[in-house]
C-alpha positions as CSV (number, residue, x, y, z in Angstrom):
1,M,71.2,106.3,83.5
2,R,74.0,107.2,81.2
3,R,74.8,110.3,83.2
4,I,75.3,108.2,86.4
5,F,77.9,105.9,84.8
6,S,79.7,108.3,82.5
7,V,83.0,109.8,83.4
8,P,82.4,113.5,84.3
9,N,84.3,116.2,82.7
10,Y,84.4,118.8,85.5
11,P,85.2,122.4,84.9
12,Y,88.7,123.5,85.6
13,W,87.8,125.3,88.8
14,Q,85.9,122.3,90.3
15,Q,88.9,120.1,89.8
16,H,91.0,122.5,91.8
17,L,88.4,123.0,94.4
18,A,88.4,119.2,94.9
19,L,92.2,119.4,95.4
20,L,91.7,122.1,98.0
21,V,89.2,119.9,99.9
22,L,91.7,117.0,99.9
23,R,94.5,119.2,101.1
24,L,92.5,120.7,103.9
25,G,90.9,117.5,104.9
26,F,93.9,115.2,105.1
27,G,96.3,117.9,106.2
28,L,94.1,119.1,109.1
29,L,93.3,115.5,110.1
30,M,97.0,114.7,110.5
31,L,97.7,117.7,112.8
32,P,96.2,116.2,116.0
33,H,98.6,113.2,115.6
34,G,101.5,115.6,115.3
35,W,100.3,117.8,118.2
36,A,100.2,114.7,120.5
37,K,103.8,114.0,119.5
38,W,104.9,117.6,120.1
39,Q,103.5,117.4,123.6
40,R,105.6,114.3,124.2
41,V,108.7,116.0,122.9
42,W,108.1,119.1,125.1
43,A,107.5,116.9,128.1
44,G,110.9,115.3,127.6
45,E,109.7,111.9,126.7
46,T,112.0,110.0,124.4
47,S,110.4,106.6,124.2
48,F,109.0,105.9,120.7
49,T,109.1,103.0,118.3
50,D,112.3,102.7,116.3
51,P,111.1,101.1,113.1
52,I,114.0,102.0,110.8
53,G,116.9,101.7,113.2
54,I,117.8,105.4,113.7
55,G,116.9,105.5,117.4
56,E,113.8,106.2,119.4
57,Y,114.2,110.0,119.8
58,P,115.2,110.7,116.2
59,S,112.2,108.6,115.1
60,L,109.9,110.6,117.3
61,L,111.3,113.9,116.0
62,L,110.9,112.8,112.3
63,A,107.3,111.7,112.9
64,T,106.6,114.9,114.7
65,F,108.1,116.9,111.9
66,A,106.1,115.1,109.2
67,E,102.8,115.2,111.2
68,T,103.0,118.9,112.1
69,L,105.1,121.0,109.8
70,C,104.6,118.9,106.7
71,A,100.8,118.7,107.4
72,C,100.7,122.5,107.8
73,L,102.5,122.9,104.5
74,V,100.0,120.5,102.8
75,V,97.1,122.5,104.2
76,L,98.6,125.7,102.8
77,G,99.7,124.1,99.5
78,A,103.2,125.4,100.1
79,L,106.2,123.3,98.9
80,Y,103.4,120.8,98.5
81,R,105.0,117.8,96.8
82,L,108.1,118.2,99.0
83,A,105.9,118.3,102.1
84,L,104.0,115.2,101.1
85,L,107.1,113.0,100.7
86,P,107.8,112.7,104.5
87,L,104.1,112.0,105.1
88,I,104.1,109.3,102.4
89,V,107.2,107.8,104.0
90,L,105.7,108.0,107.5
91,T,102.5,106.2,106.4
92,V,104.5,103.5,104.5
93,V,106.6,102.9,107.6
94,A,103.6,102.9,109.9
95,A,101.6,100.5,107.7
96,F,104.3,98.1,106.5
97,V,106.9,98.2,109.2
98,V,105.4,99.2,112.5
99,H,102.1,97.4,111.9
100,A,103.4,94.8,109.5
101,H,102.1,91.9,111.5
102,D,99.0,93.6,112.8
103,P,95.5,92.9,111.4
104,L,94.1,95.2,108.8
105,D,91.9,97.1,111.2
106,V,95.1,98.3,113.0
107,K,97.0,99.4,109.9
108,E,94.0,100.7,108.1
109,H,94.4,104.3,109.4
110,A,97.9,104.5,108.0
111,L,96.8,103.0,104.7
112,L,93.9,105.4,104.3
113,Y,96.3,108.3,104.6
114,L,98.8,106.7,102.2
115,F,96.1,106.1,99.6
116,A,95.1,109.7,99.8
117,Y,98.7,111.2,99.9
118,V,100.0,109.4,96.9
119,P,97.3,110.7,94.4
120,M,97.6,114.1,96.0
121,W,101.3,114.1,95.3
122,W,100.6,113.1,91.6
123,L,98.0,115.8,91.1
124,G,99.7,118.6,92.8
125,A,98.4,121.4,95.1
126,G,96.1,122.9,92.5
127,K,95.5,126.6,91.7
128,Y,94.0,127.4,95.1
129,S,97.4,127.0,96.9
130,L,100.4,129.1,98.0
131,D,102.5,127.3,95.4
132,A,100.2,128.4,92.6
133,W,100.3,132.0,94.0
134,L,104.0,132.1,94.6
135,F,105.1,130.3,91.4
136,G,102.5,131.8,89.0
137,L,100.5,128.6,88.4
138,R,97.1,130.2,88.7
139,K,96.5,130.5,85.0
140,N,94.0,128.2,83.2
141,R,95.5,125.5,81.1
């Protein structure tokens, strides 16, 4: 029983494997949202919500940028914390501005991403990432 309720002390490599799974999961799940927006941009559509007052088309471009390029960078673990910032801002705006007056089941999707992206930002990309490879962070503690 004690083993079930104790706080595990996972080996170093397992912690970084968990970070890899988070990166791949939440990065890849965001890509279809961005792809749908890219199709709208390529089709010449400009209508989009303007939640922060910069215009519909710039809002569409920023959301597309976050959901495609930044999500790809998250998957790769490249410029990781920098790439997560637009995704965090996007999910905050979606949950607390765009869907501010909607019921929880409508804003839940954005909140789930937000509650994953914030700890991911705190923890970093881990040693199984391009950042670790490029910046020499692959050594054990």
